[in-house]
N, CA, C and O atoms as a Tripos MOL2 file, in Angstrom:
@<TRIPOS>MOLECULE
protein
  256   255    64     0     0
PROTEIN
NO_CHARGES

@<TRIPOS>ATOM
      1 N           0.8320   -1.2020    0.0000 N.3       1 UNK1
      2 CA          0.0000    0.0000    0.0000 C.3       1 UNK1
      3 C           0.8740    1.2620    0.0000 C.2       1 UNK1
      4 O           0.5890    2.2140   -0.7260 O.2       1 UNK1
      5 N           1.9300    1.2670    0.8100 N.am      2 UNK2
      6 CA          2.7980    2.4320    0.8930 C.3       2 UNK2
      7 C           3.4890    2.6900   -0.4470 C.2       2 UNK2
      8 O           3.6570    3.8420   -0.8460 O.2       2 UNK2
      9 N           3.8850    1.6340   -1.1330 N.am      3 UNK3
     10 CA          4.5380    1.7800   -2.4290 C.3       3 UNK3
     11 C           3.5770    2.3770   -3.4580 C.2       3 UNK3
     12 O           3.9640    3.2210   -4.2660 O.2       3 UNK3
     13 N           2.3120    1.9260   -3.4160 N.am      4 UNK4
     14 CA          1.3110    2.4500   -4.3500 C.3       4 UNK4
     15 C           1.0720    3.9380   -4.0860 C.2       4 UNK4
     16 O           0.9750    4.7290   -5.0250 O.2       4 UNK4
     17 N           0.9780    4.3130   -2.8280 N.am      5 UNK5
     18 CA          0.7710    5.7220   -2.4800 C.3       5 UNK5
     19 C           1.9520    6.5700   -2.9410 C.2       5 UNK5
     20 O           1.7550    7.6690   -3.4610 O.2       5 UNK5
     21 N           3.1590    6.0830   -2.7600 N.am      6 UNK6
     22 CA          4.3330    6.8310   -3.1980 C.3       6 UNK6
     23 C           4.3330    7.0040   -4.7150 C.2       6 UNK6
     24 O           4.7330    8.0550   -5.2170 O.2       6 UNK6
     25 N           3.8880    5.9820   -5.4490 N.am      7 UNK7
     26 CA          3.7950    6.0720   -6.9050 C.3       7 UNK7
     27 C           2.7950    7.1530   -7.3030 C.2       7 UNK7
     28 O           3.0440    7.9140   -8.2380 O.2       7 UNK7
     29 N           1.6660    7.2240   -6.6010 N.am      8 UNK8
     30 CA          0.6680    8.2440   -6.8930 C.3       8 UNK8
     31 C           1.1930    9.6370   -6.5750 C.2       8 UNK8
     32 O           0.9190   10.5830   -7.3130 O.2       8 UNK8
     33 N           1.9360    9.7750   -5.4950 N.am      9 UNK9
     34 CA          2.5170   11.0670   -5.1310 C.3       9 UNK9
     35 C           3.5230   11.4990   -6.1850 C.2       9 UNK9
     36 O           3.5400   12.6620   -6.5880 O.2       9 UNK9
     37 N           4.3620   10.5710   -6.6330 N.am     10 UNK10
     38 CA          5.3680   10.8870   -7.6440 C.3      10 UNK10
     39 C           4.7430   11.2970   -8.9700 C.2      10 UNK10
     40 O           5.3080   12.1190   -9.6910 O.2      10 UNK10
     41 N           3.5750   10.7300   -9.3010 N.am     11 UNK11
     42 CA          2.9390   11.0430  -10.5750 C.3      11 UNK11
     43 C           2.0090   12.2570  -10.4950 C.2      11 UNK11
     44 O           1.4320   12.6580  -11.5060 O.2      11 UNK11
     45 N           1.8600   12.8410   -9.3100 N.am     12 UNK12
     46 CA          0.9880   14.0030   -9.0750 C.3      12 UNK12
     47 C          -0.4850   13.7140   -9.3330 C.2      12 UNK12
     48 O          -1.2480   14.6310   -9.6350 O.2      12 UNK12
     49 N          -0.8910   12.4670   -9.2200 N.am     13 UNK13
     50 CA         -2.2930   12.0870   -9.3840 C.3      13 UNK13
     51 C          -2.7990   11.4970   -8.0800 C.2      13 UNK13
     52 O          -2.5890   10.3170   -7.7980 O.2      13 UNK13
     53 N          -3.4640   12.3200   -7.2880 N.am     14 UNK14
     54 CA         -3.9860   11.8580   -6.0150 C.3      14 UNK14
     55 C          -5.4460   12.2950   -5.9140 C.2      14 UNK14
     56 O          -5.7770   13.4580   -6.1430 O.2      14 UNK14
     57 N          -6.2990   11.3560   -5.5740 N.am     15 UNK15
     58 CA         -7.7060   11.6350   -5.3430 C.3      15 UNK15
     59 C          -8.0500   11.1230   -3.9530 C.2      15 UNK15
     60 O          -7.8750    9.9400   -3.6630 O.2      15 UNK15
     61 N          -8.5330   12.0000   -3.1030 N.am     16 UNK16
     62 CA         -8.8610   11.6240   -1.7450 C.3      16 UNK16
     63 C         -10.3520   11.7680   -1.5100 C.2      16 UNK16
     64 O         -10.9960   12.6900   -2.0100 O.2      16 UNK16
     65 N         -10.8790   10.8430   -0.7450 N.am     17 UNK17
     66 CA        -12.2630   10.9410   -0.2970 C.3      17 UNK17
     67 C         -12.2280   10.8960    1.2170 C.2      17 UNK17
     68 O         -11.6870    9.9630    1.8090 O.2      17 UNK17
     69 N         -12.8030   11.8980    1.8310 N.am     18 UNK18
     70 CA        -12.8040   11.9850    3.2860 C.3      18 UNK18
     71 C         -14.2460   11.8950    3.7590 C.2      18 UNK18
     72 O         -15.0840   12.7100    3.3740 O.2      18 UNK18
     73 N         -14.5300   10.9160    4.5830 N.am     19 UNK19
     74 CA        -15.8570   10.7530    5.1610 C.3      19 UNK19
     75 C         -15.8620   11.3430    6.5620 C.2      19 UNK19
     76 O         -15.0640   10.9470    7.4130 O.2      19 UNK19
     77 N         -16.7570   12.2850    6.7990 N.am     20 UNK20
     78 CA        -16.8830   12.9170    8.1050 C.3      20 UNK20
     79 C         -18.2670   12.5800    8.6310 C.2      20 UNK20
     80 O         -19.2820   12.9720    8.0560 O.2      20 UNK20
     81 N         -18.2870   11.8540    9.7240 N.am     21 UNK21
     82 CA        -19.5660   11.4980   10.3280 C.3      21 UNK21
     83 C         -19.9220   12.5580   11.3610 C.2      21 UNK21
     84 O         -19.1900   12.7720   12.3280 O.2      21 UNK21
     85 N         -21.0510   13.2140   11.1430 N.am     22 UNK22
     86 CA        -21.4740   14.3000   12.0170 C.3      22 UNK22
     87 C         -23.0010   14.3910   11.9870 C.2      22 UNK22
     88 O         -23.6550   13.6820   11.2220 O.2      22 UNK22
     89 N         -23.5530   15.2490   12.8050 N.am     23 UNK23
     90 CA        -25.0020   15.4110   12.8060 C.3      23 UNK23
     91 C         -25.4450   16.3130   11.6480 C.2      23 UNK23
     92 O         -24.6080   16.9040   10.9650 O.2      23 UNK23
     93 N         -26.7210   16.4130   11.4350 N.am     24 UNK24
     94 CA        -27.2660   17.1170   10.2740 C.3      24 UNK24
     95 C         -26.9470   18.6120   10.2970 C.2      24 UNK24
     96 O         -26.6440   19.1900    9.2530 O.2      24 UNK24
     97 N         -27.0110   19.2470   11.4700 N.am     25 UNK25
     98 CA        -26.7580   20.6950   11.5210 C.3      25 UNK25
     99 C         -25.2960   21.0110   11.2040 C.2      25 UNK25
    100 O         -25.0120   21.9940   10.5200 O.2      25 UNK25
    101 N         -24.3650   20.1870   11.6960 N.am     26 UNK26
    102 CA        -22.9540   20.4070   11.3740 C.3      26 UNK26
    103 C         -22.7100   20.1620    9.8890 C.2      26 UNK26
    104 O         -21.9150   20.8740    9.2750 O.2      26 UNK26
    105 N         -23.3710   19.1790    9.3020 N.am     27 UNK27
    106 CA        -23.2420   18.8920    7.8710 C.3      27 UNK27
    107 C         -23.6940   20.1000    7.0520 C.2      27 UNK27
    108 O         -23.0400   20.4860    6.0830 O.2      27 UNK27
    109 N         -24.8060   20.6840    7.4470 N.am     28 UNK28
    110 CA        -25.3060   21.8540    6.7330 C.3      28 UNK28
    111 C         -24.3340   23.0240    6.8360 C.2      28 UNK28
    112 O         -24.1290   23.7370    5.8530 O.2      28 UNK28
    113 N         -23.7370   23.2350    7.9960 N.am     29 UNK29
    114 CA        -22.7550   24.3080    8.1690 C.3      29 UNK29
    115 C         -21.5300   24.0750    7.2840 C.2      29 UNK29
    116 O         -21.0190   25.0120    6.6700 O.2      29 UNK29
    117 N         -21.0590   22.8250    7.2170 N.am     30 UNK30
    118 CA        -19.9020   22.5020    6.3870 C.3      30 UNK30
    119 C         -20.2160   22.7650    4.9220 C.2      30 UNK30
    120 O         -19.4050   23.3600    4.2120 O.2      30 UNK30
    121 N         -21.3940   22.3240    4.4590 N.am     31 UNK31
    122 CA        -21.7740   22.5170    3.0610 C.3      31 UNK31
    123 C         -21.9480   23.9930    2.7200 C.2      31 UNK31
    124 O         -21.6150   24.4100    1.6100 O.2      31 UNK31
    125 N         -22.4620   24.7860    3.6500 N.am     32 UNK32
    126 CA        -22.5910   26.2300    3.4240 C.3      32 UNK32
    127 C         -21.2240   26.8780    3.2620 C.2      32 UNK32
    128 O         -21.0210   27.7100    2.3780 O.2      32 UNK32
    129 N         -20.2830   26.4880    4.1270 N.am     33 UNK33
    130 CA        -18.9430   27.0740    4.0500 C.3      33 UNK33
    131 C         -18.2330   26.6580    2.7740 C.2      33 UNK33
    132 O         -17.5380   27.4730    2.1680 O.2      33 UNK33
    133 N         -18.3890   25.4170    2.3540 N.am     34 UNK34
    134 CA        -17.8050   24.9800    1.0940 C.3      34 UNK34
    135 C         -18.4200   25.7420   -0.0750 C.2      34 UNK34
    136 O         -17.7110   26.1160   -1.0100 O.2      34 UNK34
    137 N         -19.7180   25.9740   -0.0340 N.am     35 UNK35
    138 CA        -20.3890   26.7230   -1.0960 C.3      35 UNK35
    139 C         -19.8630   28.1480   -1.1750 C.2      35 UNK35
    140 O         -19.7050   28.6910   -2.2690 O.2      35 UNK35
    141 N         -19.5880   28.7590   -0.0240 N.am     36 UNK36
    142 CA        -19.0280   30.1220   -0.0150 C.3      36 UNK36
    143 C         -17.6250   30.1530   -0.6150 C.2      36 UNK36
    144 O         -17.1870   31.1880   -1.1190 O.2      36 UNK36
    145 N         -16.9190   29.0210   -0.5610 N.am     37 UNK37
    146 CA        -15.6000   28.9170   -1.1870 C.3      37 UNK37
    147 C         -15.7030   28.4430   -2.6320 C.2      37 UNK37
    148 O         -14.6960   28.1040   -3.2540 O.2      37 UNK37
    149 N         -16.9250   28.4190   -3.1630 N.am     38 UNK38
    150 CA        -17.2130   28.0020   -4.5310 C.3      38 UNK38
    151 C         -16.8490   26.5280   -4.7780 C.2      38 UNK38
    152 O         -16.3990   26.1570   -5.8620 O.2      38 UNK38
    153 N         -17.0530   25.7160   -3.7620 N.am     39 UNK39
    154 CA        -16.8960   24.2700   -3.8920 C.3      39 UNK39
    155 C         -18.2850   23.6780   -3.6990 C.2      39 UNK39
    156 O         -18.7560   23.5200   -2.5730 O.2      39 UNK39
    157 N         -18.9240   23.3570   -4.7990 N.am     40 UNK40
    158 CA        -20.2760   22.8180   -4.7530 C.3      40 UNK40
    159 C         -20.5000   21.9220   -5.9710 C.2      40 UNK40
    160 O         -19.5870   21.6990   -6.7660 O.2      40 UNK40
    161 N         -21.7180   21.4150   -6.1050 N.am     41 UNK41
    162 CA        -22.0120   20.4860   -7.1990 C.3      41 UNK41
    163 C         -21.8090   21.1060   -8.5740 C.2      41 UNK41
    164 O         -21.3910   20.4170   -9.5050 O.2      41 UNK41
    165 N         -22.0960   22.3900   -8.7160 N.am     42 UNK42
    166 CA        -21.9620   22.9910  -10.0520 C.3      42 UNK42
    167 C         -20.5090   23.1490  -10.4800 C.2      42 UNK42
    168 O         -20.2080   23.1130  -11.6730 O.2      42 UNK42
    169 N         -19.6040   23.3240   -9.5160 N.am     43 UNK43
    170 CA        -18.1950   23.4430   -9.8830 C.3      43 UNK43
    171 C         -17.5220   22.0790   -9.9830 C.2      43 UNK43
    172 O         -16.5740   21.9100  -10.7500 O.2      43 UNK43
    173 N         -18.0060   21.1030   -9.2120 N.am     44 UNK44
    174 CA        -17.4280   19.7650   -9.2750 C.3      44 UNK44
    175 C         -17.9830   18.9530  -10.4330 C.2      44 UNK44
    176 O         -17.2630   18.1530  -11.0310 O.2      44 UNK44
    177 N         -19.2480   19.1490  -10.7530 N.am     45 UNK45
    178 CA        -19.9140   18.4390  -11.8530 C.3      45 UNK45
    179 C         -20.5540   19.4710  -12.7780 C.2      45 UNK45
    180 O         -21.7500   19.7320  -12.6550 O.2      45 UNK45
    181 N         -19.7980   20.0630  -13.6980 N.am     46 UNK46
    182 CA        -20.3380   21.1500  -14.5320 C.3      46 UNK46
    183 C         -21.2050   20.6320  -15.6900 C.2      46 UNK46
    184 O         -20.8820   20.8440  -16.8580 O.2      46 UNK46
    185 N         -22.2770   19.9720  -15.3600 N.am     47 UNK47
    186 CA        -23.2100   19.4770  -16.3650 C.3      47 UNK47
    187 C         -24.6220   19.5720  -15.7910 C.2      47 UNK47
    188 O         -24.8250   20.1850  -14.7430 O.2      47 UNK47
    189 N         -25.5740   18.9820  -16.4560 N.am     48 UNK48
    190 CA        -26.9640   19.0740  -16.0210 C.3      48 UNK48
    191 C         -27.1850   18.3630  -14.6890 C.2      48 UNK48
    192 O         -28.0170   18.7840  -13.8850 O.2      48 UNK48
    193 N         -26.4360   17.2830  -14.4590 N.am     49 UNK49
    194 CA        -26.5670   16.5700  -13.1840 C.3      49 UNK49
    195 C         -26.0870   17.4400  -12.0270 C.2      49 UNK49
    196 O         -26.7300   17.4840  -10.9780 O.2      49 UNK49
    197 N         -24.9730   18.1250  -12.2060 N.am     50 UNK50
    198 CA        -24.4640   19.0200  -11.1760 C.3      50 UNK50
    199 C         -25.4240   20.1620  -10.8910 C.2      50 UNK50
    200 O         -25.6020   20.5570   -9.7390 O.2      50 UNK50
    201 N         -26.0380   20.6900  -11.9310 N.am     51 UNK51
    202 CA        -27.0190   21.7680  -11.7550 C.3      51 UNK51
    203 C         -28.2350   21.2800  -10.9790 C.2      51 UNK51
    204 O         -28.7680   21.9920  -10.1280 O.2      51 UNK51
    205 N         -28.6680   20.0580  -11.2790 N.am     52 UNK52
    206 CA        -29.8280   19.4990  -10.5750 C.3      52 UNK52
    207 C         -29.5020   19.2360   -9.1090 C.2      52 UNK52
    208 O         -30.3120   19.5360   -8.2320 O.2      52 UNK52
    209 N         -28.3280   18.6810   -8.8360 N.am     53 UNK53
    210 CA        -27.9340   18.4220   -7.4510 C.3      53 UNK53
    211 C         -27.7860   19.7210   -6.6740 C.2      53 UNK53
    212 O         -28.1550   19.7870   -5.5010 O.2      53 UNK53
    213 N         -27.2480   20.7550   -7.3160 N.am     54 UNK54
    214 CA        -27.1000   22.0580   -6.6710 C.3      54 UNK54
    215 C         -28.4700   22.6590   -6.3490 C.2      54 UNK54
    216 O         -28.6720   23.2060   -5.2650 O.2      54 UNK54
    217 N         -29.3960   22.5590   -7.2830 N.am     55 UNK55
    218 CA        -30.7480   23.0800   -7.0510 C.3      55 UNK55
    219 C         -31.4330   22.3420   -5.9130 C.2      55 UNK55
    220 O         -32.1030   22.9570   -5.0830 O.2      55 UNK55
    221 N         -31.2670   21.0310   -5.8700 N.am     56 UNK56
    222 CA        -31.8570   20.2570   -4.7780 C.3      56 UNK56
    223 C         -31.2330   20.6380   -3.4440 C.2      56 UNK56
    224 O         -31.9310   20.7130   -2.4330 O.2      56 UNK56
    225 N         -29.9430   20.8750   -3.4300 N.am     57 UNK57
    226 CA        -29.2630   21.2450   -2.1910 C.3      57 UNK57
    227 C         -29.7850   22.5930   -1.6890 C.2      57 UNK57
    228 O         -29.9170   22.7920   -0.4810 O.2      57 UNK57
    229 N         -30.0810   23.5110   -2.5990 N.am     58 UNK58
    230 CA        -30.6110   24.8090   -2.1960 C.3      58 UNK58
    231 C         -31.9630   24.6720   -1.5140 C.2      58 UNK58
    232 O         -32.2860   25.4430   -0.6100 O.2      58 UNK58
    233 N         -32.7520   23.6940   -1.9410 N.am     59 UNK59
    234 CA        -34.0440   23.4790   -1.3130 C.3      59 UNK59
    235 C         -33.9450   22.7700    0.0230 C.2      59 UNK59
    236 O         -34.8090   22.9420    0.8830 O.2      59 UNK59
    237 N         -32.8990   21.9710    0.2080 N.am     60 UNK60
    238 CA        -32.7480   21.2030    1.4430 C.3      60 UNK60
    239 C         -32.1190   21.9970    2.5840 C.2      60 UNK60
    240 O         -32.4390   21.7690    3.7510 O.2      60 UNK60
    241 N         -31.2260   22.9280    2.2510 N.am     61 UNK61
    242 CA        -30.4930   23.6700    3.2790 C.3      61 UNK61
    243 C         -30.9300   25.1300    3.2380 C.2      61 UNK61
    244 O         -30.7660   25.7890    2.2100 O.2      61 UNK61
    245 N         -31.4850   25.6530    4.3390 N.am     62 UNK62
    246 CA        -31.8830   27.0590    4.3510 C.3      62 UNK62
    247 C         -30.6810   28.0010    4.2540 C.2      62 UNK62
    248 O         -29.6400   27.7440    4.8580 O.2      62 UNK62
    249 N         -30.8230   29.0720    3.5080 N.am     63 UNK63
    250 CA        -29.7780   30.0970    3.2930 C.3      63 UNK63
    251 C         -28.5310   29.5140    2.6230 C.2      63 UNK63
    252 O         -27.4180   29.9670    2.8900 O.2      63 UNK63
    253 N         -28.7110   28.5100    1.7530 N.am     64 UNK64
    254 CA        -27.5960   27.9240    1.0050 C.3      64 UNK64
    255 C         -27.3040   28.8390   -0.1190 C.2      64 UNK64
    256 O         -26.3990   28.5750   -0.9100 O.2      64 UNK64
@<TRIPOS>BOND
     1     1     2 1
     2     2     3 1
     3     3     4 2
     4     3     5 am
     5     5     6 1
     6     6     7 1
     7     7     8 2
     8     7     9 am
     9     9    10 1
    10    10    11 1
    11    11    12 2
    12    11    13 am
    13    13    14 1
    14    14    15 1
    15    15    16 2
    16    15    17 am
    17    17    18 1
    18    18    19 1
    19    19    20 2
    20    19    21 am
    21    21    22 1
    22    22    23 1
    23    23    24 2
    24    23    25 am
    25    25    26 1
    26    26    27 1
    27    27    28 2
    28    27    29 am
    29    29    30 1
    30    30    31 1
    31    31    32 2
    32    31    33 am
    33    33    34 1
    34    34    35 1
    35    35    36 2
    36    35    37 am
    37    37    38 1
    38    38    39 1
    39    39    40 2
    40    39    41 am
    41    41    42 1
    42    42    43 1
    43    43    44 2
    44    43    45 am
    45    45    46 1
    46    46    47 1
    47    47    48 2
    48    47    49 am
    49    49    50 1
    50    50    51 1
    51    51    52 2
    52    51    53 am
    53    53    54 1
    54    54    55 1
    55    55    56 2
    56    55    57 am
    57    57    58 1
    58    58    59 1
    59    59    60 2
    60    59    61 am
    61    61    62 1
    62    62    63 1
    63    63    64 2
    64    63    65 am
    65    65    66 1
    66    66    67 1
    67    67    68 2
    68    67    69 am
    69    69    70 1
    70    70    71 1
    71    71    72 2
    72    71    73 am
    73    73    74 1
    74    74    75 1
    75    75    76 2
    76    75    77 am
    77    77    78 1
    78    78    79 1
    79    79    80 2
    80    79    81 am
    81    81    82 1
    82    82    83 1
    83    83    84 2
    84    83    85 am
    85    85    86 1
    86    86    87 1
    87    87    88 2
    88    87    89 am
    89    89    90 1
    90    90    91 1
    91    91    92 2
    92    91    93 am
    93    93    94 1
    94    94    95 1
    95    95    96 2
    96    95    97 am
    97    97    98 1
    98    98    99 1
    99    99   100 2
   100    99   101 am
   101   101   102 1
   102   102   103 1
   103   103   104 2
   104   103   105 am
   105   105   106 1
   106   106   107 1
   107   107   108 2
   108   107   109 am
   109   109   110 1
   110   110   111 1
   111   111   112 2
   112   111   113 am
   113   113   114 1
   114   114   115 1
   115   115   116 2
   116   115   117 am
   117   117   118 1
   118   118   119 1
   119   119   120 2
   120   119   121 am
   121   121   122 1
   122   122   123 1
   123   123   124 2
   124   123   125 am
   125   125   126 1
   126   126   127 1
   127   127   128 2
   128   127   129 am
   129   129   130 1
   130   130   131 1
   131   131   132 2
   132   131   133 am
   133   133   134 1
   134   134   135 1
   135   135   136 2
   136   135   137 am
   137   137   138 1
   138   138   139 1
   139   139   140 2
   140   139   141 am
   141   141   142 1
   142   142   143 1
   143   143   144 2
   144   143   145 am
   145   145   146 1
   146   146   147 1
   147   147   148 2
   148   147   149 am
   149   149   150 1
   150   150   151 1
   151   151   152 2
   152   151   153 am
   153   153   154 1
   154   154   155 1
   155   155   156 2
   156   155   157 am
   157   157   158 1
   158   158   159 1
   159   159   160 2
   160   159   161 am
   161   161   162 1
   162   162   163 1
   163   163   164 2
   164   163   165 am
   165   165   166 1
   166   166   167 1
   167   167   168 2
   168   167   169 am
   169   169   170 1
   170   170   171 1
   171   171   172 2
   172   171   173 am
   173   173   174 1
   174   174   175 1
   175   175   176 2
   176   175   177 am
   177   177   178 1
   178   178   179 1
   179   179   180 2
   180   179   181 am
   181   181   182 1
   182   182   183 1
   183   183   184 2
   184   183   185 am
   185   185   186 1
   186   186   187 1
   187   187   188 2
   188   187   189 am
   189   189   190 1
   190   190   191 1
   191   191   192 2
   192   191   193 am
   193   193   194 1
   194   194   195 1
   195   195   196 2
   196   195   197 am
   197   197   198 1
   198   198   199 1
   199   199   200 2
   200   199   201 am
   201   201   202 1
   202   202   203 1
   203   203   204 2
   204   203   205 am
   205   205   206 1
   206   206   207 1
   207   207   208 2
   208   207   209 am
   209   209   210 1
   210   210   211 1
   211   211   212 2
   212   211   213 am
   213   213   214 1
   214   214   215 1
   215   215   216 2
   216   215   217 am
   217   217   218 1
   218   218   219 1
   219   219   220 2
   220   219   221 am
   221   221   222 1
   222   222   223 1
   223   223   224 2
   224   223   225 am
   225   225   226 1
   226   226   227 1
   227   227   228 2
   228   227   229 am
   229   229   230 1
   230   230   231 1
   231   231   232 2
   232   231   233 am
   233   233   234 1
   234   234   235 1
   235   235   236 2
   236   235   237 am
   237   237   238 1
   238   238   239 1
   239   239   240 2
   240   239   241 am
   241   241   242 1
   242   242   243 1
   243   243   244 2
   244   243   245 am
   245   245   246 1
   246   246   247 1
   247   247   248 2
   248   247   249 am
   249   249   250 1
   250   250   251 1
   251   251   252 2
   252   251   253 am
   253   253   254 1
   254   254   255 1
   255   255   256 2
@<TRIPOS>SUBSTRUCTURE
     1 UNK1         2 RESIDUE 1 A UNK
     2 UNK2         6 RESIDUE 1 A UNK
     3 UNK3        10 RESIDUE 1 A UNK
     4 UNK4        14 RESIDUE 1 A UNK
     5 UNK5        18 RESIDUE 1 A UNK
     6 UNK6        22 RESIDUE 1 A UNK
     7 UNK7        26 RESIDUE 1 A UNK
     8 UNK8        30 RESIDUE 1 A UNK
     9 UNK9        34 RESIDUE 1 A UNK
    10 UNK10       38 RESIDUE 1 A UNK
    11 UNK11       42 RESIDUE 1 A UNK
    12 UNK12       46 RESIDUE 1 A UNK
    13 UNK13       50 RESIDUE 1 A UNK
    14 UNK14       54 RESIDUE 1 A UNK
    15 UNK15       58 RESIDUE 1 A UNK
    16 UNK16       62 RESIDUE 1 A UNK
    17 UNK17       66 RESIDUE 1 A UNK
    18 UNK18       70 RESIDUE 1 A UNK
    19 UNK19       74 RESIDUE 1 A UNK
    20 UNK20       78 RESIDUE 1 A UNK
    21 UNK21       82 RESIDUE 1 A UNK
    22 UNK22       86 RESIDUE 1 A UNK
    23 UNK23       90 RESIDUE 1 A UNK
    24 UNK24       94 RESIDUE 1 A UNK
    25 UNK25       98 RESIDUE 1 A UNK
    26 UNK26      102 RESIDUE 1 A UNK
    27 UNK27      106 RESIDUE 1 A UNK
    28 UNK28      110 RESIDUE 1 A UNK
    29 UNK29      114 RESIDUE 1 A UNK
    30 UNK30      118 RESIDUE 1 A UNK
    31 UNK31      122 RESIDUE 1 A UNK
    32 UNK32      126 RESIDUE 1 A UNK
    33 UNK33      130 RESIDUE 1 A UNK
    34 UNK34      134 RESIDUE 1 A UNK
    35 UNK35      138 RESIDUE 1 A UNK
    36 UNK36      142 RESIDUE 1 A UNK
    37 UNK37      146 RESIDUE 1 A UNK
    38 UNK38      150 RESIDUE 1 A UNK
    39 UNK39      154 RESIDUE 1 A UNK
    40 UNK40      158 RESIDUE 1 A UNK
    41 UNK41      162 RESIDUE 1 A UNK
    42 UNK42      166 RESIDUE 1 A UNK
    43 UNK43      170 RESIDUE 1 A UNK
    44 UNK44      174 RESIDUE 1 A UNK
    45 UNK45      178 RESIDUE 1 A UNK
    46 UNK46      182 RESIDUE 1 A UNK
    47 UNK47      186 RESIDUE 1 A UNK
    48 UNK48      190 RESIDUE 1 A UNK
    49 UNK49      194 RESIDUE 1 A UNK
    50 UNK50      198 RESIDUE 1 A UNK
    51 UNK51      202 RESIDUE 1 A UNK
    52 UNK52      206 RESIDUE 1 A UNK
    53 UNK53      210 RESIDUE 1 A UNK
    54 UNK54      214 RESIDUE 1 A UNK
    55 UNK55      218 RESIDUE 1 A UNK
    56 UNK56      222 RESIDUE 1 A UNK
    57 UNK57      226 RESIDUE 1 A UNK
    58 UNK58      230 RESIDUE 1 A UNK
    59 UNK59      234 RESIDUE 1 A UNK
    60 UNK60      238 RESIDUE 1 A UNK
    61 UNK61      242 RESIDUE 1 A UNK
    62 UNK62      246 RESIDUE 1 A UNK
    63 UNK63      250 RESIDUE 1 A UNK
    64 UNK64      254 RESIDUE 1 A UNK
C-alpha cells in the first residue's frame, strides 16, 4: 500500500475521499462554508446533473 501511495505522489495524481460522520446541523454548516468557497455540485460536476444536485441542495439547506 505504501509503495502504491508513493507512486501516486510521484505522478501528481492523487484523489482523496474523506468521510466525516457528524449530525445534520454540522453537515449543513460545512456545506454552506464549502459553497461560499465556490466548492459545490456545479463546480465539481459542470453538467446538467451538477445543476440538478445544486438546485436540490438549495431546497434542502436554508440560506444555502
